[in-house]
Structures are given as structure tokens and as C-alpha cells.
C-alpha positions in Angstrom: -15.8 -10.2 -4.7 -17.4 -12.1 -7.8 -15.4 -15.1 -9.0 -14.8 -13.7 -12.4 -13.8 -10.4 -10.9 -11.3 -12.2 -8.8 -10.0 -14.4 -11.6 -9.3 -11.1 -13.7 -7.6 -9.4 -10.7 -5.4 -12.6 -10.0 -4.6 -12.2 -13.6 -3.1 -8.7 -13.3 -1.0 -9.9 -10.4 0.5 -12.7 -12.2 1.1 -10.2 -14.8 3.0 -7.6 -12.6 4.9 -11.0 -10.9 5.5 -12.4 -14.3 7.1 -9.1 -15.1 9.3 -9.1 -12.2 10.4 -12.9 -12.8 11.2 -11.9 -16.2 13.3 -9.1 -15.2 15.0 -11.4 -13.0 16.1 -13.8 -15.6 16.8 -10.9 -17.7 19.3 -9.5 -15.0 20.8 -12.8 -14.0 21.7 -14.1 -17.2 19.5 -17.3 -16.8 16.1 -18.7 -15.8 14.0 -18.1 -12.8 14.4 -21.7 -12.0 17.7 -21.4 -11.3 16.9 -19.0 -7.9 16.2 -20.4 -4.4 12.9 -18.8 -2.8 14.8 -17.2 -0.4 17.8 -15.4 -2.4 17.9 -12.5 -4.3 19.5 -14.2 -7.0 19.0 -11.6 -9.6 20.3 -8.7 -7.7 23.5 -7.0 -8.9 26.3 -7.6 -6.8 27.9 -4.6 -8.2 25.1 -2.3 -6.6 26.6 -3.1 -3.1 27.3 -1.7 -0.6 24.2 0.4 -0.7 23.4 3.1 1.8 20.0 4.7 2.3 19.0 7.7 4.3 16.2 7.2 6.6 14.5 9.2 9.2 16.4 7.6 11.8 19.9 7.9 9.9 21.2 5.9 7.4 21.5 2.1 6.6 24.1 0.5 4.7 23.7 -3.0 3.4 27.1 -4.3 2.8 26.3 -7.2 0.2 23.6 -8.9 -1.7 21.0 -9.9 0.8 20.0 -13.8 0.8 17.4 -13.8 3.6 15.0 -10.9 3.3 12.4 -10.1 6.0 10.0 -7.8 5.9 7.6 -5.8 8.6 4.8 -3.8 9.0 2.2 -3.1 6.2 2.7 -4.3 2.5 6.7 -4.4 2.2 6.7 -8.0 1.5 4.8 -7.1 -1.8 8.3 -5.6 -3.1 10.6 -8.6 -3.2 7.8 -11.0 -4.4 6.8 -9.0 -7.6 10.9 -8.9 -8.0 10.8 -12.8 -7.8 12.2 -13.1 -4.2 10.3 -14.7 -1.4 10.9 -13.2 2.1 11.7 -15.3 5.2 9.3 -13.9 7.2 6.5 -11.1 6.7 3.7 -9.8 8.5 0.5 -11.9 9.4 -2.2 -9.7 7.9 -5.8 -9.5 10.0 -7.3 -6.5 8.2 -9.0 -7.3 4.8 -8.0 -10.9 5.3 -11.4 -12.4 4.1 -10.1 -16.0 4.4 -8.2 -16.1 7.9 -5.2 -17.2 6.5 -3.1 -14.4 7.2 -2.3 -13.4 3.7 -4.1 -11.0 1.2 -5.0 -12.4 -2.0 -2.6 -10.7 -4.2 0.4 -11.7 -1.8 -0.8 -15.2 -1.7 -1.3 -15.1 -5.7 2.4 -14.0 -6.0 3.8 -16.8 -3.4 2.0 -19.5 -5.4 3.6 -18.3 -8.6 6.9 -18.6 -7.0 5.9 -21.9 -5.3 6.0 -20.8 -1.7 2.7 -21.8 -0.2 1.8 -24.6 1.8 5.1 -26.3 4.0 7.2 -23.4 1.8 5.2 -20.7 3.2 7.4 -17.9 4.8 7.2 -17.3 8.6 4.4 -14.8 9.3 5.2 -12.6 12.0 2.3 -11.8 14.8 2.4 -8.0 15.1 -0.6 -7.8 17.1 1.1 -6.3 19.8 3.9 -4.7 18.0 6.7 -6.1 15.9 8.1 -9.9 17.5 11.7 -9.0 17.5 12.6 -12.6 18.8 10.1 -13.8 15.9 12.1 -11.8 13.1 15.6 -12.7 14.5 14.6 -16.2 14.3 14.3 -16.0 10.8 18.3 -15.0 10.6 17.5 -12.2 8.2 20.2 -10.5 6.3 18.3 -7.4 5.8 14.7 -6.2 7.1 12.5 -4.1 4.6 10.1 -1.7 6.3 10.1 1.3 3.6 6.5 1.5 4.4 6.1 1.5 8.0 5.4 3.3 11.2 8.7 2.1 13.1 9.8 4.1 16.1 13.1 4.7 16.5 13.5 2.4 19.3 12.0 -0.4 16.7 14.3 0.6 14.3 17.3 0.3 16.8 16.1 -3.2 18.0 15.8 -4.4 14.1 19.0 -2.9 13.0 20.8 -5.0 16.0 19.1 -8.1 13.9 19.9 -7.0 10.5 20.2 -3.9 8.6 16.8 -2.3 8.6 15.4 -0.2 5.7 12.9 2.3 7.4 10.9 5.1 5.8 12.7 8.1 4.4 10.9 10.9 6.4 7.2 10.3 7.7 5.9 7.5 9.4 3.2 5.8 7.0 4.0 8.3 4.2 5.7 6.6 2.2 3.9 6.1 -1.4 3.6 2.4 -2.9 6.0 3.7 -5.6 8.8 4.8 -3.3 8.5 1.6 -1.3 8.9 -0.2 -4.5 11.9 1.9 -5.4 13.7 2.0 -1.7 12.8 -1.6 -0.9 14.1 -2.2 -4.3 17.1 -0.7 -4.4 18.0 -2.5 -0.9 18.2 -5.6 -2.6 19.8 -4.2 -5.6 17.0 -4.2 -7.9 16.0 -0.6 -8.1 15.9 -0.5 -12.0 13.9 -3.7 -11.6 11.6 -2.1 -9.1 11.4 1.1 -11.5 10.1 -1.0 -14.2 7.3 -2.7 -12.2 6.2 0.9 -10.9 6.2 2.1 -14.7 4.1 -0.9 -15.5 1.3 -0.2 -13.0 1.3 3.4 -13.9 0.7 2.3 -17.3 -2.1 0.1 -16.2 -3.8 3.3 -14.3 -3.6 5.3 -17.4 -5.1 2.9 -19.2 -8.0 2.3 -16.6 -8.4 6.1 -16.3 -8.8 6.2 -20.1 -12.2 4.1 -19.5 -13.6 6.1 -16.7 -13.4 9.9 -17.8 -14.9 11.5 -14.8 -12.4 10.8 -12.4 -9.4 12.6 -13.2 -9.3 16.2 -12.2 -11.7 15.9 -9.2 -11.1 17.3 -5.6 -11.0 14.4 -3.0 -10.9 14.0 0.7 -10.0 10.8 2.5 -11.9 10.3 5.9 -13.2 8.3 8.5 -16.5 9.3 10.3 -17.8 6.9 13.3 -21.5 6.4 13.0 -22.0 6.3 16.4 -20.3 9.9 17.1 -20.7 12.1 14.1 -19.0 15.1 16.3 -15.9 14.3 14.5 -14.7 14.0 11.1 -11.1 11.9 10.6 -9.3 13.1 7.7 -6.1 11.6 6.0 -3.7 14.1 5.3 -1.6 14.3 1.8 1.2 12.5 3.4 -1.0 9.3 3.9 -0.2 6.7 1.1 -3.9 6.0 0.6 -4.3 9.8 -0.1 -1.2 9.6 -2.4 -2.8 6.7 -4.6 -5.7 8.9 -5.3 -3.3 11.5 -6.8 -1.7 8.7 -8.7 -5.3 8.1 -9.8 -5.7 11.5 -11.4 -7.4 13.1 -8.4 -6.7 16.3 -6.6 -6.5 17.2 -2.8 -9.3 19.2 -1.8 -7.5 22.7 -1.3 -9.5 22.7 2.2 -7.5 19.3 3.1 -4.2 20.8 2.2 -4.6 23.9 4.3 -5.8 22.0 7.3 -2.9 19.7 6.9 -0.4 22.6 6.7 2.9 21.5 7.7 2.1 18.6 9.9 4.0 15.3 9.8 1.0 13.4 10.8 -1.2 11.3 8.3 -4.7 12.2 10.0 -6.2 14.9 11.6 -9.4 15.7 13.2 -12.0 18.3 12.1 -15.1 19.0 14.4 -18.6 18.4 12.7 -19.1 22.1 13.4 -17.1 22.9 10.6 -17.9 20.5 8.1 -18.6 23.3 5.7 -14.9 23.8 5.5 -15.1 20.7 3.2 -17.5 22.3 0.5 -14.6 22.3 -2.1 -14.4 18.7 -2.1 -16.1 16.9 -5.3 -15.7 13.1 -3.9 -15.6 12.4 -0.4 -14.1 8.6 0.8 -15.1 7.1 3.7 -15.1 3.7 5.1 -18.5 2.1 6.1 -21.2 0.1 4.8 -24.4 0.1 3.1 -25.9 2.3 5.5 -23.1 4.7 5.7 -24.4 7.4 3.1 -27.7 7.7 4.5 -26.3 7.9 7.9 -24.0 10.9 6.6 -26.9 12.5 4.6 -29.3 12.7 7.6 -26.6 14.1 10.2 -27.5 17.7 10.6 -23.9 19.0 10.2 -22.3 16.5 7.7 -25.3 16.1 5.5 -24.6 19.8 4.6 -21.1 18.8 2.7 -21.9 19.3 -0.8 -20.3 16.0 -1.7 -22.3 14.0 0.8 -25.8 15.7 -0.1 -25.4 14.8 -3.5 -24.0 11.4 -2.9 -20.6 11.8 -4.4 -19.4 9.4 -1.7 -17.2 6.5 -2.2 -17.5 4.2 1.0 -14.9 1.8 1.3 -16.4 -1.6 2.7 -14.7 -2.3 6.3 -12.2 -4.9 6.7 -12.3 -6.2 3.1 -9.8 -6.7 0.6 -10.0 -4.0 -1.5 -9.8 -1.5 1.4 -6.7 -3.2 2.3 -5.3 -3.1 -1.0 -5.7 0.5 -0.9 -5.2 2.0 2.6 -1.5 0.7 2.3 -1.0 0.3 -1.2 1.8 -1.8 -3.1 3.0 -2.7 -6.6 0.7 -5.6 -6.2 -2.2 -4.6 -4.4 -3.0 -1.6 -6.9 -3.5 -3.6 -9.9 -5.8 -6.3 -8.0 -8.1 -3.9 -7.2 -7.7 -1.2 -10.2 -10.8 -1.5 -12.0 -13.2 -2.0 -8.9 -11.6 0.9 -7.2 -11.8 3.5 -10.1 -15.4 2.1 -10.8 -16.5 3.3 -7.3 -15.1 6.7 -8.0 -16.4 7.0 -11.6 -19.8 6.4 -10.2 -19.1 9.0 -7.1 -18.1 11.4 -10.1 -20.9 11.2 -12.2 -23.1 13.2 -9.4 -20.5 16.2 -9.7 -22.2 18.9 -11.6 
């Protein structure tokens, strides 16, 4: 991204973090300087014990967590936005533009809280799954994974380490809003988390007002392998990246809703021979590069999808920060990319008749 754009996004992230710190100070009756970097000093002790239902049963957190670990995608952004530095978080590879294992909006929050350099949290290497021993070594009081793809076995193993907050129903199906509220409640800070969500929603509303062609457009989010265009992958309405699009004023294309039916999966496949099923899509979102649109338009089947033919396609750059920010959106990542992301949809929507 251009330097000026990055500076603007960092200012947005700093504003969300500052809002979290202000809420923290207000709820604790003191300044944020009184907090340690790992303790949820602002949490209301009266909120505990907290019992949270999840797809594997119930998780009870008996007292205010002081050491917070997070696993899987993006959960660490919630405590950070609330002024709490986790003792450990996922090392990120997808979208990591500088190779430090931390996405830029997360790093900005860590920096704001004085948790970089030697104070950096432990980074969990999840390349081959959750490193349970590494998580255990951080001695957490709670493990946050409201947005995740934990298996029941994962959940059981983590629960032996510390009370573990899993997703409420569907793997990878927790919205950025629900992630904030669930993880926030586990920290005794649900009201503060709601305030952060409300702030981001207000930013979205203001950004949409400047891009009048986006709201109301039907949308489908997919993956098409340029080396094999015989199959169109589609993310279902359960998926967090798709849920973000509805937060941005768009509507799930009826064809995708019908294809997804009652599935509990975040992804499905459609044969390119049935590409005309997607004729009701105003804007198609796919991952790719500068050659992707031309490749799709030249394809004898996919090229007949009206959105593709007229160029109403948003191409998300592979393994770029903006793609990481919106594939697994969080209360910090959404403000970071909001303007640039909506600019892509405004440009695509302008082609819709």
C-alpha cells in the first residue's frame, strides 16, 4: 500500500485501540498505566464466573483471566483492542508482508500497548496444527478461539490447559462482531467489546455514505484456480468474509443462498458447467492478480457469468494484507482496510446496470 494509505489505516487502528484503552480506564477507575501488559486489569470481577456455550458444550471461566492466550485466526485482536496483551497468539503467514509473523493492524495495537521487541508475546506456530505444548508453556488462564476451526479433540486438549472459548456453532463461521463479543465476554468486558463493535459499524456507515453504489448489490465470494477453471469455489453465507460483505451493505446472491441450503460448511463447489447459476450476482469477488479478470472473461463458461462479462469483479490480491484483513475480519482489521476495500466494490458496482 502507498505510505499515505498505510498511515491513514494506522491512524484508524490507533483510534480503535485508543477507544479500547479509554474504556479500560473508565471501567477500572484508573489510568491505563496501572495495567500490566498481560492482565485484564479492566475486567469486572463481578462478571465472573462466566459460562459460555459453544458447539462442544460449555466453558466456564471462574475468575478474571490474567494470562490470555489465543489460537487460530484473529482472536488476539479482541484483547488487544480492549487494552490486553495476550501471552501468546498465532504466528501469521498469510498476508504477512514483512515476514515478522504479525499482521500490520495487530502490530500497531501491540506497539500502542508497548508490547513489541523483547515484550512481544509468544508466537504460536500453527503450520502443522495447534502447538499444544507451546500454548501450555505460556501458562494461560484462558484460551480464546471464538473464531476458529477447532476440532472436538483440539478443544478437549486445550481445555486441559485452560478454559477454552470455542465457536458457538459453525467452524470458521463466527462473524467479527460475534468474535469480539464472545471473546470480550470471556474477559469480563462484553460491554466494552460492544462499544468497539459499535464504533466500527459507525465507521462502516460513514464509509458507505461516500460510496453510494455499493449498498444493495448482490454478491458472491469465490475461488477459481486459473490452472483449472472447471470448478468454481464459493464461500457460503456462514463464512466470516461473506458476513462482512453484508455488514458492508451488500446482499448474498439468492443463487448462493440456495446452493448453500442448510449446509454447515463455509465453502462449496460449483461445476463451471453450471456457471449460469450465478447470473443473479451483481459483484463477484475472487482471489487472484492483475491477470485474473482477463482469464475469467476468456473462459468459455465462466466468461458468460454476467458479472464477469461486464467486469463487475473484485480481485483480492493473493496473500496480501488486505486479503488477510477481510478473509478473517476482526475489530482491528476491518477499520485498517475499510476505505481501500470499499473502493474496490465501488469500482465494481459502477459497472452494474
